[in-house]
Every structure is written in structure tokens, then in C-alpha cells.
N, C-alpha and C positions, 0 to 999 in steps of 0.2 A: 273477438269478429263480429257478433253483432251490431257494436258499434258503430265501425267499418263501414259493416252495409246498412244502415243509417245515415251516416255522413259522406258515403263515397259511393254508395248501391252497391250493387250485388257483385261486381265487376272487380273490385278491391278486395274481398274476402278470396276469392276464387285466384285471384292473379296470386296474390301472398301464399296460398296454398300450394299453388302450382312451382312455385319459385322456391319453396321450402322443399318439396318433392324430388327437384333437381338438385338441390345444394345436397341432400339426404343419399340420393343417388350415385351422384358425380364425384361425392369428396373420399377421398383413400390416398393413408398415409401409411409407410412400412412403420412394423414395429419396431424395428432402430429408431424410429425417429419418434417414439413414444403412441404409435398409432391412434386409436380414438378410445376416449374418456368414456369412463361406463356409462357415463349422460348418454352418450354415443351422439353427442352434437360435433358436430367440427367445426370452424371458425367461422365459415360462409353462414351456418345457420343457427350461429348465436348470432350473427350481424341481424339475420333478417328478424329474429325474437327481440332483438335489442339488447342483448345480453353480455356484449362485447367488453362492456366495463368492470364486469363482476367476475370474481373468482370463488369460487366453492372449493370444499373440504375435496370432493371428488373428483375435481378440476385436478390436484397435487397427484392424490393418491386413490388410486385406480382398482386396489387391491392384488392385483399381480405382479406386484416388484420383484417377486421370488423365481417369477416362470423361466425357463431360456430362451433365449431370444433368438430365433432365427437369423439366418445371414442372409442380409440386404439381397444380395442378386439373387439369391434360390427363391425369397420371398417374389420378385418383381418377375422372375420367371414363371411363375406358378401363376402369379394374378395376369401376364400376357399370354400363359400357355406355351411356352418355348420348349416346354418338358418332351 
């Protein structure tokens, strides 16, 4: 971020920070479709960080493979507070 500030000014690190916060807050994926990984990052956050071409161990094995997955519709209803 310091290099960005020196090159582009103070607005670039602020803009990137705001975009990362928006990507973190707005990303939601049902557990049936994999949910969020152990790293906590989604596709949009990986793109903003420049890691979209990398794959790590924690991207594949998140440690909760044996857990029971809730039904898709139940999870969506709980997300949008339909219950």
C-alpha cells in the first residue's frame, strides 16, 4: 500500500481498501456450493488482491468436509430472514 501511495497518491490505497471491504461484505455463497473457504476470501477479493491465478491447499481442503451441509433452501431463507 505504501508503494501505491507513493506512485498514485493517497487515493489509490483508500480506493483499494474500500473495494476490498465491499467485496468482503457482499460476498455470500451457500454451503451447498462450497461456502467461503478457510482463508475467508472469495473470488472478488482474490481478484482485487491479484491472487486469482493461485490455488493453495486451504482453497481445496477447508477442514470441514465431514460436517453436515444444511439444505440450500433453508440456508437461503435464513439468509434473507424469511422464517
